[in-house]
C-alpha positions in Angstrom: -0.8 1.3 -3.5 -1.1 4.8 -5.3 0.0 2.7 -8.4 -3.2 0.7 -8.2 -5.4 3.9 -7.8 -4.1 6.2 -10.5 -2.1 5.2 -13.6 1.6 5.5 -13.3 4.6 4.1 -15.0 4.7 0.7 -13.0 1.2 0.2 -12.7 0.5 -2.5 -15.4 3.6 -4.3 -14.1 2.5 -4.1 -10.4 -1.0 -5.4 -11.5 0.4 -8.3 -13.3 2.7 -9.3 -10.2 -0.4 -9.1 -7.9 -2.4 -11.3 -10.2 0.4 -13.8 -10.2 0.5 -14.0 -6.5 -3.4 -13.8 -5.7 -2.8 -15.9 -2.9 -0.4 -13.9 -1.1 -1.6 -11.7 2.0 -1.4 -8.0 1.2 -0.2 -6.3 4.3 0.5 -2.4 4.8 0.9 -0.2 7.9 -2.2 2.0 8.9 -0.2 5.1 7.7 -1.0 3.9 4.0 -4.7 5.0 4.7 -3.5 8.5 5.1 -0.5 8.7 2.3 -2.5 6.9 -0.5 -5.7 9.2 -0.1 -3.7 12.2 0.2 -1.8 11.3 -3.0 -4.7 10.9 -5.0 -7.0 13.9 -3.9 -6.6 15.7 -6.8 -8.7 13.1 -8.6 -11.7 14.0 -6.5 -14.3 11.9 -4.8 -14.0 9.1 -7.5 -10.4 8.6 -6.9 -10.8 8.8 -3.3 -13.5 6.0 -3.2 -11.3 3.9 -5.5 -8.5 4.3 -3.2 -10.4 3.3 -0.2 -11.8 0.0 -2.2 -8.1 -0.9 -2.9 -7.1 -0.2 1.0 -10.0 -2.4 1.9 -8.5 -5.4 0.2 -5.4 -5.0 2.6 -4.7 -6.3 6.2 -3.6 -3.2 7.8 -1.1 -3.4 10.9 -1.3 -1.2 13.8 1.8 0.7 13.9 2.6 0.7 18.0 5.8 2.4 19.3 7.7 -1.2 19.4 6.9 -1.9 15.5 7.9 1.9 14.5 11.1 1.3 16.7 12.1 -2.0 15.0 11.2 -0.5 11.6 13.4 2.5 11.9 16.3 0.2 12.4 15.9 -2.1 9.2 18.9 -2.0 7.2 18.2 0.0 4.0 18.6 -3.2 1.6 16.7 -5.4 4.0 14.2 -8.0 2.4 11.1 -8.1 4.0 9.5 -11.8 4.3 6.2 -12.1 2.3 
């Protein structure tokens, strides 16, 4: 998500990928709300507003204890379903 808010090395590639997969649902856990905004805070209010607009486009999953426990035991090379 940060790559969509501030320009980074892979930002353009990510945007191309997302455009090619517009029909796909974009899902993240609620933690992304904290992590993305904290990552771009140095950009000031405009960057934070842009981050919140991008976050509003996501389906945010509630992280309950069971989900956190399951995520903790995923193999490092696990391929997550889209």
